[in-house]
Each structure stands twice: as structure tokens, then as C-alpha cells.
N, C-alpha and C positions, 0 to 999 in steps of 0.2 A: 547695475548688476555686478556682483563681485567676481573676482578671478576664479574662485572655486565653482561658482555657478556656471561660468563659461566652460570650465573643465568638464563639469557634469553634462552640459548640453553637447559638447563635442563627443564625449563618450557615448551618448545616446545615438549619435549618428554613425557609429562604427558597427561592424558586424557582431552579432551576438556570439558569445562563447559557447562552445559545445562541451558538455560534460556528461559523464556516465558514472553510475555506481555499480560496482561489480558484485555479483551474487557468488556465494560460496560454491555454487554449481561449477564455476569456472575459476581456475587458479592462475591463469595467465591471460594477458591481453592479446587479442588477436587482430588488432586494427593495423592497416597499412598506412599509418601516419604517426607523427611524433605525439608522444603523450607526456603528461606532467601530472604530479599528484595534487589533489585538492588538500590543502594543509589541515583542514579541520575535520576530515573524515578519512579513515585509513583505507577505505575501499573506493574512494572517489578519485576520478581521473579526468583531466582535461584532454580533449582531442584537438590536434592542430587543424584538422579538417573535419567537416561534417559528412560522414559517409551516408549512403542510402541504407538506413536501418531496416527498412522494409525488405531489402534484398539479403539480409543476414539471417540465416536460419537460427543462429544462436540467440538473436534478439527474440524471436518467437518462442524459443525454448525457455525464456526467462533467465538467461545467463547474466544479464545486466539490465539496468533500468536507466533510461535517458532522463536524467534529473538535473535541474538547475543547481549549480554548485552552491550558491549562497544558502539555499534552503537545507542543504545537508548539515548546516551548523546546528540544527536541532539535535544531532548526535551529541554535541557537547553538553547541552542542557540535560539530556537523558543521563549521560554518564555522571554528571555532577550532582543530580538531585533525585533520580528515579531508580528504584531497585528493579532488577531484572525479573523479579517474581511478581511484579505489579499487574493489576488489571487496568488497562489504558483505553480511553475512548478518543479516537480521532474523529471529530464531529463533522468536519467538512472535507471529506477525504479524497474525492475523485480528482484526478484519475488514479492516484495511488502511490505517488512517489514517496511522500512522507510516511504513509502507512507501511509500505514495504520496508522502509528504513526502521520504523519502530518494531515491526514484526521481527526483523533480523536482530535487533538489539535485545528483544525479549527472549528469543530462542525458544527452548523447551520449558523455560521456567515460568513465563508469564502469559497473559492473554490480552489480545487486542480486539476491540470492537471498532470496526472501520465503517463509518456511516456516511451516506450521501443522501441529501434530501431531494435532489433533482432526479426524477425517475429515469430520464434519458442517460444520465451519467453513471448511475449505480451499476449498470451492467459492465461497462468498461472497467470500473473499479474492481468488480468481482473477477473479471478476466485477468487483470494484472496481478491481483492477489493470488489467484490460482497458479499463474505462470511462475510467480516468485517461488512458490513451493513450500512455504511454511504452513503447517496445519494449525497454527495457534491463533487463527483469525476468524472472527465472525463478521460477515458483511451485512449491514442493515440499511434500511430505507425508512428513516424516522425523522421527526422534527426535534429541534433542541428542546422544545417544551415537553415533548413526550419523554425524553430522557430525564428531564428535571422532575417530572411527576412520578414516573414509574421506577426510576433507578436511584432513589434518594441515598446519598452518602455511600455510593457503591464503588466509585472509581478512585483509584490511587492517583491517577494523573489524567488530565483532559487536555488535548491539543485542539485549540480553536484557530485554525488557519482561515481567518475570516474573509468572506467575500468583500472585495474592496474596489477602489477606483482604478487600480492597476497601473499606477505611475511607474512602478518598478519594471513593468513589462513594455514600456514605451519603445525600447530598442528592438524587441522581438515581435511586437504586435501593433500593426498600424491601426487596427480597430480600437485598441485601448487608447491611442492618442485622439482619434476622432470622437470618441464617446466621452472624453474627460471634460468636466466642468466643475466649477466651485459648488454648484448645486448638487452634482453627483457625489462630490466629496462629503457634503453635509448629509445627504441621504444614506451614504454608506456608513458613516460614523454612527448615525442613529440606528441603523439596522444591526451593526456590530454590537452595540450596547444591548439591544433587544435579545440577540442571540446569547450573549454572555449572561444576561439576567435569567433567561429561560433555562439554561443548562447548569447554572451555578449549584443548585441543590443536588445534582448528581455527583458532585465532587466531595470526597470525604473531608471533614475537618482535618487540617494538617496536610491535605493533598496538594499536588502541584498542578497549576494551570500554565500551559504554554500558549501564549497569545502571539500570533504572527500575522503579518500582512505582506503584500508586495507593493507597498506604497512608501512615499517619502514624508508625507505631511503629518503634522502634529495632531490634527483633528482625529485621524484614524488610528494613531499610534499612542504617543505620550498622553494626550488628553483622555483617551479612552482608558488607558491603564490607570491614570490617576483617579478617574471616576470610579473604576472598578474597585480599587484599593480602598477608597473612602466610603463608597456606598455599600459594597457587599462585604467588606472586611477581609483584606489580604495584605500581605507584605511583599514588596518587590525584592527579588533576590539577585545578587550579583553573579556573573559568570566569569570564570578565569579564561583568558585567551591570550594568545601571543600578539603583542603590539605590531609585529611585522606583518600580521595578516591583513592589516588595513581596515579593520572594523572600527566604526565610529560609535563611541558610547554616548547615548543621549542622556537627558535628565532622568529617564528610566527606560531601560531597554537598549538594544543594540541595532545599529543601522549598517546595511551593506549598500554602498554606492558604486556604480559601475566605473567611476573614474578612480576609485581607490582599491577595489577588489576585482579579482578576475571572476566576475559573475554579475547577475542582474540585481536590481533593487530588491531589498528584503529588510524586514524589521522583525525582531524577536524580543519578547520580554517574558521572564519567568516570575511567577507569583506563587506564594504559598497561602492557602486558605487558613485563616486563623483557627486555631485548635480550640474552638468553643465546645460546649457539651454536645454530643452527638444525639440527635433526636430523630425519631421516625425513619430509621434506616430501613431500606427495602428488605422485606422478608422473602428470602429465596425459598420457594416451595416448588420443587420439580414435579412434573406429572407423575401420577402414581405408577403408571406402567408404560413401558416402551411398546410400540407397535411390533408384534411378533413377525418374524419372517415367515413367509409361506413355505419356504424350503430352508430350514435351519442347517441342512447339510452343506449349504454353500458357505457358511461362516468359516470353517477351517480353510477352505480354498482361498477366500478373500484375505484371511489373516496371513496366508503364505505369501501374499504379494507384498508384505510389509517387512521392513528390517526389524522393527521393534513392535510387534503386534500387541503386546500387553500395554503399550503406552496409549492405545487408542480405544475409545468407546465407539460402538457402531450403532447408529440409529437407522431404522428401516422405515421407509415411507412409500406406500404403493409398491412399486417393484424396484425402488432405488435404495441403495445403502450408502450412508455417509459416515466417514470417520472423523472424529474430533477428539481433542485431548482428554484422556481419562481423568487427569488431574482436575479438570474444570467441568466435569460431566454435569454436576448438579446445576451450576450456574448457567451453562449453555442450554441445558434442557429448559431452564426457567426463561432464558432469553427467547427461546423459540415459542413460548406462550405469551410473552409480553410485548415483543417487538416484531417488526416486519423483517424477517431474516431472509436475505437473498441466498446466502450460503453459510454453512457452519463447518469449519474444517475443510474437508475436501471430499468430492464424490469418489466413492470406492468401487462399487459394483452395480450392475443392472441386470435384472433377470430378463433373459431373452429366450423365448421358446422353451427348450428343455435344459437350459444351462444358465450359467452366470458369466457375464462379460465385464471386463474392467471399464470404468468410465475414464474419459481422457485425462481428467485432473489427477488421477492416480499416478500417471507417469510423469507429471509435473512436480509432484511432491518429493521432497528430499528424503523421505523415509521409504520411498519406493524401492523394491528389490528387483532390478532389471533381469536378473538371472531366472526369475520365475517364468519368463517367456522366451521363446526363440527370438533371436535378435538378427536384424538385417541392417547393415550399414549402408547409408545412402551417399551418393556423390552430391556435390553442390547443386547441380542441375536437377537431379532427382528430388533433392530436399525441397527446392522451390516448387517443383511440380506437385509434390505432396501437399505443401502448404497452400497451394492454390486449389486443393481438393480435386486435382486431375486424376484420371486413371493412370495407374503405374504399370509398366511392363518390366518386370524384374525376373531374372533367371535364378534358378536354384533356391526358391523360397519354399519353406515347409508349408504343408497344408494347414489350414486353420489360422488362428490368431497369431500375429507376429508383432514384435516391437520394432519400430523403425528409429534409427539413431543417425545423428550427424556429428562427426568429430567426437564420438563417444558419448554424446548427450542425447537422452531420449527426446524424440519429436512427437511421437504418437503411435497409434496402432493402425494396423491394416489386417484384412482377413483374406487369405488365399482360399478361394472356393473351387480351385481346380482350373477352370477356364478363364478366370480373371482374378485380379487382386482388388478387393473392395477398399477404397480409401475411407478411413473412419475419422479423419480429422474434423473437428467441429466446424460445421458450415458457417456459423456466425463469426468464427475467428479467421476465416480464410483470407489470403491475400487477394484483394479485389483489383488493385491497380499496380502495375509495375512502373 
């Protein structure tokens, strides 16, 4: 065993590094510990201690994402090869770290389809996307094969963060160590090739594929990339990076090793699909008509809740209204007929009784206009009680619906009915354990 292997093994016995990526909802760090910048992402920070994120109301408000630092390197690939006006598919997206990063990179210009094939994981993905607050994301629950068949030559960029043997998580996850075997590596490599083959037709000729794993071995990394390039027709692209970052360049792609970088094990390779003749591109045909609202008089009310109401199309289903980017209305309407969509954009309003009430995801979105509602600022203890969906006893609260904030950031809604304050925080998102 070489000296470098010994260094890697020793690094795997140390404590994992804690890192977060800041949302534009928050412009300053609020942690009571030392911080340092992640060099390859402008909004990434290392924390010298791991706080109890569950007990931070700003975490629940989507002000930052707890993301492994190495995986933030995807930002460099996006900046160097992907236009912000792109339509991107994150194929294996849960729990949502890379999707929220891509969503932030695209901003108002592009569209992200964030997909998760495992049913139990797709809802935490949707929750994290909603909390992040960008309305430029469609969350789906489909297979790679379904994308390849239904969305031919549709995406400018596809991220395949492939299910893998998890070697790069050995420091963080004891289960990853216990489940590892050479057989598992072989099975993972075969599964990764199957996923890549199935989704390949969904990428435009000339489009960018980002292939990543949290493994060290060649079977799941370089050999799969070489197979993809030769079999499916792609060119491996170089990435510019600072040599001081400690990244190791392989025969194709880039490795992050815990003894060389401040982060966990990670591999990333960027490929461009060869620009052959485009055939059988998916034909986008939106539904002929949107479902009309039973009470169209609520539309001006809901639009008044948004900073830029003209930027959003509003779809109505049953008694719920959803807002999604007007720029991509046709293709999102088409997605809703072709794919299993968990969410499109963000929930806007819900008809209740004789009126319209905002959905919780409205106050999470960055285009929300807080001044549309009476606002009540909560203390730290009150905020935690609210996030546990407990009853609140607050003085001097206006009757009716109110917006509750913490440190100036929206947490959610409550309704003062006179003799009590109804807690409207989503029950499925509540803090269960302290």
C-alpha cells in the first residue's frame, strides 16, 4: 500500500467536514462558529462546527442548504459550458442539493426539471426545492427510460449524479462501508451504464452531460465515461480549475479525495454529445385549454401577492392554483401531460370556503411580496414552536391571515380567528424531534 493510500485511509477516519451553500434570501452568515469559503463556489462556506440545523429557523426557511463541498464543483462546469437560458434535467436529484444549485445558476432565464425515481425520496426533493424558493423548477417522478422516450433531444444539459457504491461517503456513512463490495461496484457500474443509455436520447446533439458519482474507483468513473464516449458518441471536455484547490485530474474527469481537498469523495466529468443530425425531436404540444377557475375574481388577488406577476403563468386544478414561469408555459404544460409531475413552479393559492388563501410555498418563493399580508415577527422560541406546528399565544395580532417571520425572513402563515391563532405550517414539514 502506497503512502498516498495511507493518507486517504487516515483522512477517512477523521470527522467529516460541514459545509453549507447560502441562498440569496440571506446575505450574511449567522453561525456562531468560524467559517471559511469553499473556493469553487462563491456561496459555499465551511463551518468549523456542525450546529443543530434542525433548531435553526433559517434552515427551515430555505436560507441555506447543507451541501457537501466537493459536489458544489458542479457550479464550475455550469459556468464554463452551460448557458443560463438552458433547459436542464437533473435525473437523480433527491434530496436536492445539486438541483437547488442548478436552479440558482439558471435564475429567471432557464428551466430545471428535477427528477427522482424513488417514490419515498421525491417528496423531500420537492420540499427542498420549494424552500429554496426559485419558481424555475419542475419536480418529476419518472424513469430515465421515460425521459429518453418522451423527451427526445429536448434538454440542453443533463446531470446524471449516478447511484453508486458510495466510497466517497465512507467517512460520513458507516452503512456505506458495511455494504461495499467488489460485486456491488460491478453492479453499480452496470446500472450506471443502463441509466446513461436510457436517458441519452433526451439530450440535444451538442448538449452537455454532467456525469458524477461519490466513488473513487475507475469502474464507476473513467471506464463508464470511456464507454459512453465510444458507444454513444460524446467528447470529454476539460475544466479550468485552480491547482491549489487539490483536485486530481484523472484520465478523464476530476476526482476529489478527502486527504487532498476539504470535502468528501467525488468525481465529475463533462461530456458534449456529438452534434449529429437532429432526428425525432419531441414535439411540444400543450393542452388546448387550461382548467378555468371557478372564481376568476381571485386571480387579481393572487397576482397581488407577487413582485412580478406578469412573469408567472397560473394553472388551476381542482381548487388549487399554481404559478410557473410564463417564459416556459408551453413546455411546462406539455410536461404536465407527459411526465409524472409532483410540482411545477410553486403553489400559489387555494380556494377555502368563500375566499382564496395562500399556499405555504408562496411565502417560500423569492418573488413573494410580504407586504401583501400583515406581518408578525417571532422570537427564536416562538419560531421553533411554530415549526413544530404548536399552538401559538401571541399578543397584538391582527384578525385573519398573518405572515410570520423570523429575522426578517418569512416562515409561514397563521390565522387569528379571535380566540386562538391557527398554525398553518405544513404538518408534513414540521419539526418532529428536537
